[in-house]
GUFI-972842 format. One record per residue: residue in one letter; y, z, x of N, C-alpha, C, O in turn. Coordinates in steps of 0.05 Angstrom, whole numbers, padded with zeros to 5 digits. Example, Ala and Ser with C-alpha at 12.3 -4.5 7.8 and 13.67 -1.06 7.14 Angstrom:
(pt "A", (-00114, 00156, 00264), (-00090, 00156, 00246), (-00066, 00156, 00264), (-00066, 00169, 00285))
(pt "S", (-00045, 00142, 00257), (-00021, 00143, 00273), (00001, 00157, 00258), (00023, 00161, 00268))
END
This chain:
(pt "M", (-00230, -00108, -00097), (-00216, -00129, -00104), (-00200, -00134, -00080), (-00190, -00115, -00067))
(pt "N", (-00198, -00153, -00076), (-00180, -00177, -00054), (-00155, -00188, -00072), (-00159, -00189, -00096))
(pt "R", (-00136, -00194, -00063), (-00113, -00204, -00063), (-00114, -00230, -00084), (-00100, -00234, -00103))
(pt "G", (-00137, -00247, -00075), (-00141, -00269, -00097), (-00164, -00260, -00121), (-00166, -00275, -00140))
(pt "E", (-00178, -00239, -00121), (-00183, -00228, -00151), (-00156, -00211, -00164), (-00149, -00214, -00188))
(pt "L", (-00146, -00197, -00149), (-00117, -00186, -00165), (-00096, -00203, -00178), (-00081, -00194, -00195))
(pt "V", (-00098, -00232, -00169), (-00077, -00248, -00174), (-00096, -00260, -00209), (-00087, -00259, -00232))
(pt "D", (-00120, -00269, -00199), (-00135, -00275, -00231), (-00134, -00252, -00250), (-00125, -00256, -00272))
(pt "A", (-00140, -00228, -00244), (-00138, -00198, -00265), (-00110, -00198, -00276), (-00107, -00189, -00299))
(pt "I", (-00081, -00210, -00258), (-00059, -00211, -00271), (-00057, -00230, -00292), (-00050, -00225, -00315))
(pt "I", (-00062, -00252, -00283), (-00066, -00273, -00298), (-00079, -00271, -00323), (-00067, -00275, -00345))
(pt "A", (-00104, -00264, -00321), (-00128, -00261, -00347), (-00110, -00237, -00359), (-00110, -00237, -00384))
(pt "N", (-00096, -00219, -00349), (-00085, -00194, -00368), (-00054, -00206, -00378), (-00044, -00193, -00396))
(pt "S", (-00040, -00226, -00369), (-00021, -00234, -00381), (-00014, -00250, -00406), (-00034, -00264, -00414))
(pt "K", (00005, -00252, -00418), (00007, -00262, -00450), (00016, -00282, -00438), (00008, -00301, -00451))
(pt "E", (00031, -00292, -00418), (00042, -00317, -00409), (00024, -00331, -00396), (00033, -00340, -00374))
(pt "K", (-00006, -00338, -00402), (-00031, -00345, -00385), (-00017, -00369, -00379), (-00016, -00374, -00355))
(pt "D", (-00005, -00389, -00396), (-00005, -00424, -00387), (00026, -00419, -00374), (00031, -00442, -00365))
(pt "V", (00040, -00410, -00371), (00069, -00410, -00355), (00070, -00400, -00329), (00092, -00401, -00317))
(pt "V", (00049, -00390, -00316), (00049, -00383, -00290), (00026, -00401, -00278), (00007, -00407, -00293))
(pt "S", (00026, -00411, -00252), (-00001, -00425, -00246), (-00007, -00396, -00229), (00010, -00380, -00222))
(pt "H", (-00039, -00395, -00226), (-00044, -00388, -00194), (-00034, -00382, -00178), (-00031, -00358, -00171))
(pt "A", (-00022, -00409, -00162), (-00013, -00414, -00140), (00020, -00397, -00138), (00026, -00383, -00119))
(pt "Q", (00044, -00402, -00170), (00062, -00382, -00170), (00058, -00357, -00160), (00068, -00345, -00141))
(pt "M", (00035, -00350, -00182), (00029, -00315, -00191), (00024, -00305, -00163), (00034, -00283, -00158))
(pt "E", (00007, -00317, -00141), (-00002, -00308, -00111), (00030, -00306, -00100), (00034, -00283, -00091))
(pt "R", (00044, -00316, -00099), (00064, -00323, -00087), (00085, -00301, -00093), (00100, -00292, -00076))
(pt "I", (00085, -00295, -00118), (00093, -00272, -00129), (00083, -00241, -00123), (00098, -00222, -00118))
(pt "V", (00059, -00240, -00125), (00047, -00211, -00113), (00047, -00214, -00081), (00040, -00194, -00068))
(pt "C", (00055, -00234, -00068), (00052, -00231, -00043), (00081, -00225, -00032), (00086, -00215, -00010))
(pt "S", (00104, -00234, -00056), (00130, -00231, -00048), (00134, -00201, -00055), (00154, -00190, -00045))
(pt "V", (00117, -00182, -00074), (00116, -00159, -00082), (00112, -00140, -00058), (00128, -00123, -00051))
(pt "F", (00083, -00146, -00045), (00073, -00132, -00027), (00088, -00128, -00001), (00089, -00107, 00013))
(pt "D", (00102, -00159, 00005), (00125, -00155, 00032), (00144, -00143, 00031), (00151, -00132, 00052))
(pt "T", (00162, -00141, 00002), (00178, -00129, -00004), (00177, -00098, -00002), (00197, -00084, 00003))
(pt "I", (00150, -00088, -00008), (00150, -00066, -00004), (00146, -00052, 00019), (00156, -00030, 00024))
(pt "K", (00125, -00070, 00040), (00123, -00066, 00065), (00151, -00069, 00082), (00157, -00050, 00096))
(pt "D", (00166, -00088, 00081), (00195, -00083, 00092), (00206, -00063, 00088), (00214, -00051, 00108))
(pt "A", (00210, -00052, 00059), (00232, -00031, 00053), (00211, -00005, 00076), (00222, 00004, 00096))
(pt "V", (00186, 00004, 00068), (00178, 00024, 00078), (00181, 00021, 00109), (00184, 00041, 00123))
(pt "A", (00181, -00002, 00119), (00183, -00006, 00152), (00206, 00000, 00157), (00208, 00013, 00178))
(pt "S", (00234, -00006, 00142), (00257, 00005, 00144), (00259, 00031, 00147), (00275, 00036, 00165))
(pt "G", (00249, 00050, 00137), (00251, 00075, 00129), (00253, 00079, 00098), (00248, 00102, 00090))
(pt "D", (00258, 00063, 00082), (00253, 00076, 00057), (00237, 00077, 00046), (00216, 00067, 00053))
(pt "E", (00240, 00093, 00018), (00216, 00100, 00004), (00208, 00081, -00022), (00230, 00072, -00029))
(pt "V", (00195, 00074, -00034), (00187, 00056, -00053), (00172, 00072, -00078), (00148, 00077, -00077))
(pt "A", (00186, 00078, -00099), (00169, 00098, -00121), (00172, 00074, -00141), (00192, 00061, -00144))
(pt "I", (00153, 00072, -00152), (00138, 00063, -00180), (00131, 00079, -00195), (00108, 00088, -00195))
(pt "A", (00155, 00087, -00216), (00143, 00105, -00247), (00114, 00100, -00252), (00109, 00076, -00256))
(pt "N", (00092, 00120, -00252), (00069, 00121, -00259), (00053, 00114, -00249), (00031, 00114, -00260))
(pt "F", (00059, 00105, -00222), (00037, 00087, -00197), (00038, 00109, -00178), (00020, 00126, -00176))
(pt "G", (00061, 00110, -00164), (00061, 00120, -00137), (00086, 00121, -00119), (00106, 00109, -00128))
(pt "T", (00088, 00132, -00095), (00106, 00123, -00080), (00105, 00121, -00051), (00098, 00140, -00037))
(pt "F", (00112, 00097, -00042), (00101, 00087, -00013), (00124, 00093, 00006), (00147, 00085, 00001))
(pt "K", (00118, 00106, 00027), (00136, 00127, 00040), (00121, 00119, 00074), (00100, 00108, 00079))
(pt "T", (00146, 00131, 00097), (00134, 00136, 00117), (00130, 00174, 00124), (00138, 00193, 00112))
(pt "V", (00115, 00171, 00144), (00106, 00204, 00157), (00109, 00196, 00187), (00100, 00177, 00200))
(pt "K", (00121, 00214, 00194), (00129, 00221, 00233), (00101, 00237, 00240), (00100, 00260, 00233))
(pt "K", (00087, 00229, 00249), (00058, 00245, 00272), (00065, 00249, 00300), (00065, 00234, 00319))
(pt "A", (00070, 00274, 00296), (00074, 00294, 00329), (00045, 00277, 00345), (00023, 00270, 00335))
(pt "A", (00056, 00275, 00373), (00041, 00275, 00395), (00024, 00293, 00397), (00031, 00316, 00394))
(pt "K", (-00008, 00285, 00403), (-00026, 00308, 00403), (-00045, 00301, 00422), (-00049, 00277, 00427))
(pt "E", (-00059, 00321, 00435), (-00082, 00319, 00449), (-00105, 00311, 00438), (-00113, 00325, 00420))
(pt "G", (-00123, 00284, 00447), (-00146, 00285, 00437), (-00169, 00288, 00457), (-00166, 00294, 00481))
(pt "R", (-00193, 00283, 00444), (-00219, 00275, 00470), (-00238, 00245, 00466), (-00244, 00234, 00445))
(pt "N", (-00242, 00240, 00486), (-00253, 00210, 00490), (-00282, 00226, 00479), (-00296, 00245, 00486))
(pt "P", (-00283, 00209, 00461), (-00320, 00214, 00449), (-00342, 00211, 00468), (-00361, 00227, 00472))
(pt "Q", (-00336, 00183, 00483), (-00359, 00190, 00498), (-00366, 00199, 00519), (-00389, 00202, 00526))
(pt "T", (-00340, 00207, 00535), (-00336, 00227, 00554), (-00325, 00251, 00561), (-00325, 00261, 00584))
(pt "G", (-00314, 00262, 00540), (-00306, 00287, 00533), (-00283, 00293, 00543), (-00271, 00314, 00538))
(pt "E", (-00272, 00268, 00565), (-00243, 00272, 00577), (-00219, 00273, 00553), (-00223, 00262, 00532))
(pt "K", (-00193, 00288, 00556), (-00174, 00300, 00542), (-00154, 00268, 00546), (-00151, 00255, 00567))
(pt "I", (-00145, 00263, 00523), (-00126, 00238, 00529), (-00103, 00255, 00516), (-00104, 00279, 00510))
(pt "K", (-00077, 00231, 00515), (-00057, 00245, 00499), (-00051, 00218, 00477), (-00052, 00196, 00487))
(pt "I", (-00047, 00222, 00452), (-00043, 00212, 00435), (-00014, 00208, 00422), (-00005, 00226, 00407))
(pt "A", (-00001, 00187, 00426), (00029, 00180, 00428), (00039, 00185, 00395), (00027, 00176, 00375))
(pt "A", (00059, 00198, 00395), (00079, 00206, 00365), (00075, 00184, 00356), (00071, 00166, 00372))
(pt "K", (00076, 00179, 00331), (00077, 00155, 00313), (00087, 00156, 00288), (00091, 00179, 00280))
(pt "T", (00093, 00134, 00269), (00102, 00135, 00250), (00083, 00120, 00235), (00075, 00097, 00242))
(pt "A", (00073, 00135, 00206), (00048, 00122, 00197), (00057, 00117, 00167), (00072, 00134, 00157))
(pt "P", (00050, 00095, 00150), (00059, 00094, 00114), (00040, 00114, 00106), (00019, 00121, 00115))
(pt "K", (00055, 00121, 00084), (00031, 00138, 00064), (00038, 00126, 00039), (00060, 00115, 00034))
(pt "F", (00012, 00129, 00020), (00022, 00131, -00013), (00013, 00153, -00021), (-00005, 00168, -00013))
(pt "V", (00031, 00155, -00043), (00018, 00181, -00053), (00023, 00174, -00081), (00042, 00161, -00090))
(pt "A", (-00001, 00187, -00095), (-00005, 00169, -00121), (00005, 00190, -00141), (00001, 00214, -00141))
(pt "G", (00023, 00171, -00163), (00030, 00184, -00182), (00014, 00192, -00206), (-00010, 00186, -00209))
(pt "K", (00033, 00208, -00228), (00021, 00225, -00250), (00002, 00204, -00260), (-00021, 00211, -00260))
(pt "G", (00008, 00178, -00270), (-00002, 00168, -00289), (-00031, 00148, -00280), (-00050, 00142, -00293))
(pt "F", (-00023, 00140, -00247), (-00042, 00135, -00234), (-00071, 00152, -00232), (-00095, 00146, -00237))
(pt "K", (-00057, 00178, -00220), (-00088, 00200, -00226), (-00096, 00200, -00251), (-00119, 00192, -00256))
(pt "D", (-00080, 00208, -00270), (-00093, 00202, -00294), (-00114, 00185, -00306), (-00133, 00192, -00320))
(pt "A", (-00106, 00158, -00297), (-00123, 00139, -00303), (-00155, 00148, -00288), (-00178, 00150, -00298))
(pt "V", (-00146, 00151, -00267), (-00175, 00149, -00245), (-00192, 00177, -00259), (-00216, 00173, -00263))
(pt "N", (-00180, 00205, -00265), (-00192, 00225, -00275), (-00198, 00222, -00299), (-00206, 00242, -00311))
(pt "K", (-00197, 00187, -00316), (-00216, 00192, -00344), (-00237, 00205, -00343), (-00250, 00208, -00364))
END
């Protein structure tokens, strides 16, 4: 499902179908995603009950290998986004 399909699904499941247009709902969805992204990028954790938690994790520097040449390479330390599914999400997937 892409963003446009997500917007269509939200509108289809809404009781207020005539109140919010597709364009308005797309702006709302984009705003939610941007807010989560900005919060996580600034180091905050975003927890949504029965859905999950968005957060960052620090990955240490490590040594890897170039698969073509076998040469050792250094992989820099980085901060990466992480999503941990909540119980409600896990239960819905495991039905």
